[in-house]
N, C-alpha and C positions, 0 to 999 in steps of 0.2 A: 504494500500500500504506500509505503514511503519511497521516494525516489532514490534514497541512499540506504536501502536495507529494510529490515523488518520493522514493524511498528515500535518496538522497544528502543530503536536507535533513531527514531523520527525526530527531525528538527535539531535544536541545539541541546536538548537534554533528554534523558531517558524517561519513557513512560512505563507503567506497569504493563506486563504482557496482556494483549487483547483489550486494553483500555479504550483504544480508538474504536474498536469494533463494537464492544458490548456495553460500555458504560457512558456512551455519549448521549447528547440531548436528542429528543425527538423520537425515541423508540416507541413510546406509547402512542404518540400522534400518528406514527406510521401504521401501527396496527389498527387504529381507529379509522384512518382514511381508507384502508383496504376494505373495510366492511361495507363501505358505500360504493365501491367500484363495481361497475357492470359493463357488459360488452357494448352497450349502446352509447357509452360516453365518448366524447371526442378524444382523439389520441394525441399525445404529446411525447416527443422523443427527448430524453434528457441524458446528457453525459456529464459526469462529475469527475474532476481531477483534483486530488489533494496535492498541492505543490509545497514542498518544504523549503525553508530558507537554507541556503548553502553555507553552513557554519554561521559566521557573522555577516555574510554577504546577502543582501536582499535585492541585488541588482536585477535578478530574474523577475522579481515582482514588477519593477518598473518596465522591463522589456515586454512583459505580457500586456500591460496597459497600452504600451506603444503599439503592439500588434493589433489589438482590437480597435484602436483609434485610427488605423492607417487609412490612406486615401482610397476612394473607390467603393466604399462600403455603404454609403447612404444612397437614397433613391436617386439623387441627382449626380451621383458619382463622386461626391466630396467625401472628406474624412468623417468618420462616425463621431458623434458627440457623446461624452460621458455624462450620465445623469445619476441622480440618487433619489431618495424619497421626497426631497423638497425642490431640488434645483434641476432645471432642464439642460444646463451646460456647465460642467464643472471642470476645473483643472486637475490633472493627474498628480500634480506636485504635492498638494496637501495630503491626498490619499497615500501617496508613496511615503511621505514623511511620517504619517501615523503608523505605517506598516513596518517601520525599521526594527521595532522590538519584537515583531511577531515570529513565531516558530514556523508557521505555515499559513497558507491561504487556500480557500476553496474556489475553484474555477468551474463554472457551470455553464453549459450550453443548453438552452431551452428552445425547442423547435416544434411548435404546434403544427400538426398535419394540415390544418385549415388556416394557417397564418395569413394566407392571401385574402381571406374573407374577414379578417379582424381589422377593425378600424384604427386601433391605437395600441401598438406593441409596448410602448412606454408605460401607458396606464396599466396594462395587463401585468407588466413586470412589477410595478409598484404594489399592486394588489397581491401578487404572489409573494413578494418579500414581506408584506405585512402579515400574511398567513404564516410564513416561515417563522417570523419572530414570535407569533403566538404559539406555534407548535414547539419551539425551542425554549420558550419561557424566558427570553432575554432579547434585548435590543442588539442588533448586529450592525456592524459598519460595512456598508456595501456600496458598490458602484456598478454600472452596467452600460452597455452600448448595443444598439440594434443594428443588424446587418441585413442589407437587402441585395447584396451582390451575388447571391446564389439563387438557384431556382426555388429554394425553400427559405423564406425570411426567418430569421432566428435571433435570439438574444444571447449575448455573452454577459454573464454576471460574475463579479468577483466579490467574495466575502472574506473579510479579514479573519485570521485565526485567533485574534484577540480583540478585546474591547476595553474601554476605560473603566467599566464598572465591575465586570466579573473576571477580568483577566483572560485566560485561555478558553477558547471555544472548541469543544470536541463534539462531533455530531455522530449519532449512531449509524451504523452501516445500513440498517433497514430503512432509515429515513432517507439516506442518500440514494439507495438503489430502488426504493419503491415509494416511500411516503411523499417525496418531493414530486415525483411524477403524478401520483394520484391527485395531489393538490392542484397541480397545473392543469390536469385534465378536467378537474371539477370546475375550475374557473372558466376554461374555454367552453365547457358545456353550458354553464350558466349564460354565457354571452350568445352562443349560437344554437343552443338547444341540443337535445340528444340526436344521435344519428338516426335517420329514418330507416325503415326496413329496406327501402331501395338502396340507400347509401351503404348499409351493412352488406347487402347482397353484392353490390358492385365492388365493394372493398375486398370481400372474400374472393370474388372471381378474379380480380386484379392480382391479389396475392398468390392465388393458386398458380398463376402463370409467370410470376415475377422471377427474374434471375438474380435473387438476393435472398438473404436470410430473413424470413417473415415471421409474424406471430403464429401462423399455421405451423411452421417448422418448429417453433419453440414448443408448441403443444405436442407435436408428434415426438419430439426428442424426449420430453418428460414422460410420455406414455410408453416409449419403447423400453424393452428389457433385453439387454445384451445384443443390441442391434436389431432385434426383432420387434415388429409392430403388428398388432391385430386390429383390423378395421372393424370397429363395433357396428352392429346393426342399428339403424335409426328407429326410434320408437315414437317420435312425434314430429310435428311440422318443423319446430325449431331444430331438433336433432337432425332432421332430414337435410336441411341446408348446410349444416356443419359437416355431415357425412359426405355430401356431394363435394364440398370444398376440399375435404381431406383426400377423397379419391382422386379429384382432379390434380391435387398437388402431388400425390404419390406417382401418378402417371407422368407428370411433368418431370419429376425428379428421376424417373426411369429413363426419360429421353436424354437427361444430362449425365446418365451413368452413375447416379448417386443412390439409386434404390432399385431393388429387384423384386418382382412379383413371384413369390415362392409357389403358393397354391391357394385357391379359394380366397379367404380374407387375410392371408398371411403375407407380410412384406418383410424384406431385409434391407437395411441400410448399409452402404459401404462405409468402411472405416474413415473417420475424419470428415464425414459428409457436411457437418455443420460448418466447420472451418473452411471447407472448399466453397460453400455457398457465400460465406462472408467475403471471401477473396473475389469471387465473381461479382458480387454486388459492388465492391469498391471499384473494380475495374469498369463496370458499367456506368457508375456515377461519374467516374473520371472521364470516360469517353464522352458522355453528354456535356460535361462542363468544358472540356477542351474543344469539342466541336462548336460549342456556343462562342467561346472566346476567339478561336482561330479562324472560324468561318471556313471559307472555301480554300484557304491556303494549305490546309492539311488534309491528307488522305488518311482516313481512320485506320486502314489496314497497315499503315506504316508505324503505328504506335507500338512501342516495345519497352520492356523493362530489362534492366541488366540481369542476366541469368544468375542463379544461386551459386554457380561454380565459376563466376566471373574471375578472370585473372587480373583484373584491375586495369586502369588506363584512363585516359582523358577523353571526354566528350565535349567538343566545341560546337556551339550553335547559337541560334537565336532563342532568347527567352520568349516562349509563345504564350504562356499563361501561368498564373499563380492560382492554384486551386485551393480555396479555403475549405476546411473540413466542416461538415454539418454534424449534427448530434449523432449520426449513424457512422461517420467515418472515423479514421484512426489518427489523422494528422494531416497537415498541409502537404501539398505536392506541387511540383512545377513540371511543366512540359517544355522540353528543349528540342527545337527543330535542328537536328544535327547536320553537319556538313555532308554526312554520308547519305542523306535523303530520308533517314528515319526520324521519327519523333519519339524522344525518350521521356519516360515518366520517372521522376526521381522524388523520393521522400526527402523532406528538409525539416530540420528542427523549427519549432514555432518561433523561437527567439531570433532566428536568422531572417524571417520574412520581412520585418520592417527595413532591413538593410539591403534588400534586393532592389535592383533597378527596375524601371518600368518595362513591361513587355515590349519587345522590339530590340532591346539591348543585346549585345553579343557577350556571352559568358562561356567559361570553361568549367567543367565539373570533373573532378578526379574521383572515380568510383573505386572504392577499396577492393582489394583482391578477394576478400571474404565478407559476407554479410555481417555487419556489426549489430550487436544487440542494442535495442532502444534504451534510453535512460529508464531506470527501473521505477518509473511512476506507474500507478495503476489507474487506468481509465475505467470508471464505474458507471455503467448504465443499467438498463433494466435486464440486461443479459449477464451482468457481472463480468464483462469482457476484459481480458488482459490485452495490453498492447502487443501487436504482432512483432516478435523478435526477428522476423526475416527482413524487415525494412532496411534499406541502405541509406546511410547519411553520407552524401558525397562532400568533398571539399570544393567550395565554389570560389571562383575568381572572376572579376569583370574585365573583359577585354575592351569593351566600348560601352559607355553609358548612353550613347546615341545610337540610333538605328543606322544600318548601312546606307539607307536612302539619304539620311542627313549628313553622311560622311563624304559623299561623292563630290560635292561642290564646297566643302569646308576649307577655308583658308587657315589650315592648321595641320599639324602632324597627326594622322589618323591611324586606326587599326588597319585599314586597307593598305596604307603605305608600308606596312611591315610584311605584306605578302609579295610573292614573286609570281612570275608567269608560270613557272614550273609547279608552284603550289596550287594555283587556281585552275589550270588547264584540265586536270582530271575530274573536276567537280562538275557533275552533269545532271543532278536531280535535286528537287526540293530547295532547301536553303543554300546548298552548295552551288546550284545553278544561279541563284540570286546573287551570291557573293562574286561569282565569276563575272556576271554582267555589271555589278557595281564596280568591281576593280577595273574593268575595261573603261567604264564611264569616268572613273577617277583619273585614269591615265590621260585621257583626252583633256580633262579639265586642267590638270597640272601642266600639260604641254601648252594649252592656250593661254594660261595665266603666267606661264614662265616661272613656275614655282619648283623649287628643288626639294624633294622629300628628304634628301640627305642632310639638309640644314634643319635638323630636328629642333634644336634649341631656339633658333630664330623663329620658327613657325609656332612653337609653343608660347614664346613670349608675345608674339603678335596676337595670338588668340586671347591670352589673358588681358592684354591691353584693350582689345576690342570689347570683351565682356565688361571690363572695368569702366570703359567709356560709356557703354550702354546703361550700366547701373548708375553711374554718376549723373547722367542726364535724367534718369527716372527719379532718383532720390534727391537730386539737388545737393549732393554732398561730395566731398573730395575723397578720392581713393588713395590709400596709403599701403605701401608694401612693408610689412613688419621687418625691422632689423632683428639681429640675433638676440638682443637683450631687451627688446621693447615689450612693454605690457600694454594690452589693449582691452578696454572694457566696452561692452556693447550688447545689443540684443542679437541672439542667433535667429536671424530673420527667416532664412530658407536655404535650400540646397540649389546649386546651379550645376547642371550637367554640361560638360564640355567634351571635346574629342580626346583630351588628355586625362580626363577623370572628373570626379565630382568635387565641388568646392562649397564650403560653407560661407554664406554671406553674413558677416558680423557688422552691424550698424551701430555706430557710436555717435557722440556729440559732434555734428558737423563733418563727420568722416566715416568711412567704412573700409573694411578689408576683406580679402578672400583667402581662405586657408583650407587645406584638405581636412575633411571631417574624420573623426575616429569614433570607435564604439563608445568612448567615454562622453563625447559631446552629443551624440545623436538623440538621447532621450530628452535633451534640454532645448529642443527647437521651440522658439517663441519666448524663451526666457533670457534673462540677463546673465552673461557669462564673462569671465575674465580669462584672457588668453595671454600666455607668456611664451615667448620663443627663446631658445638658447642653442648654442652649438651642439649640445648633446641631445636635443629634442627636435624632431621634425614633426610638425603638426601640433596637436594639443593632447594633453593627458589630464589625469585627475589632479585635483588641487592638492592632494596629499604630497605629491611630488612637485614638479613644475608643470603648470598647465592651466586647467580650467576649474573654476569654482562657480557655484550658483550664488 
């Protein structure tokens, strides 16, 4: 359950064995909520992760808020806004400051199946959290953000593991795995009413033919004994519809090679059939998301994952899409349109997503020779699912923060200028063919403008001067290039992508500067920072040494 071992080693200090599981708050409320649950209620998918502090370091807490606030998640494509019980738009800074002494935090994704029909996800979240506080018998410190950038609108909720009145908050497992879901389903049902017979019938029919793990599969798995399942006879009209749905599902599983009809009403499941279904569902969801983001640029049959016995190596290509996980999925993924014409699906850690460039940029991913195990956090949903240890976390580097179309006529030293004719000539399909065409267009531009790509430093300096001139005109301020020992105070306004990399725009009193951003400064965009340069430091670092402070 803990990211760094068993519950007794969770966070900064030891807990008594099983204390997180059995003696947490909400156990009685979870049992009470389950009594009112019925098949006609609206369905809500819930995923809960308990994230521990890493020793005395709570930087991961700030990174998660940065992740759920990133651009492109609102209805209009803007960054998501954090809200709480009273305020519609809050700063993450105060919440992060209050979290510094916490041992852990609860990260919850709530995804109502009928979210598209709900008028106000923010109001729904506040009602849900009010109910959670009543169930737990204490006031909790929480914040949330609504995401509309996937096919299924959903809410990210972060609850601090501590509060000012009661200290540490420990929540019972049954409440996290069941009670929270029941409460959310009850609220949605109050708003939209129970599912009608027609909706229930359509849902069962859809699930019977779905290529993912469904509630029908969950019931079949619970009823099976040693991989054997007996299809019971239907005794009434309600049982008849369930019987038909189960039979349809078993026949569909048979076509997938996951079930076998033995004789009469006896069926046998193949070993690991539920895990296989979950993997198929993840791939199907990813295909849909990638197809939506990449449009006609990508041929779906070129989609590939690094094989389990991969010998390791680099994949260079265009970042096609960043796929955010829903409550059913296991983590964020990216699609990389490779030079080889294939589109690669790669799992990435959640905390790496805010630092990724926009789709269209050119990146390289080093895939490890062996599949690495995921960090040992436990993702808890209604299936008590563990994270899949077969995922690969590649090492990523950015070759160009700009798209190749933006590079062809750029008066700068670009990634295309690092390529040779021998390199691009064999490229014949997909992104590779696009690179070859862009390289040829780049050569014509360099020749017409009489630019020498070998004069790298001159081209880079010219690009920075052009960017600085544009910002000086926009801001009405003077650009300064920091000396080795100069200290600069200002507001970290935004990032600016150039052909030679990404720069942070720091705006001060009557002047501004441009510096390469680092992981230490990224969470503080929009806030005042102090930057110190020295011969021993390139860029900026934490205030504890030389560098940046808030």
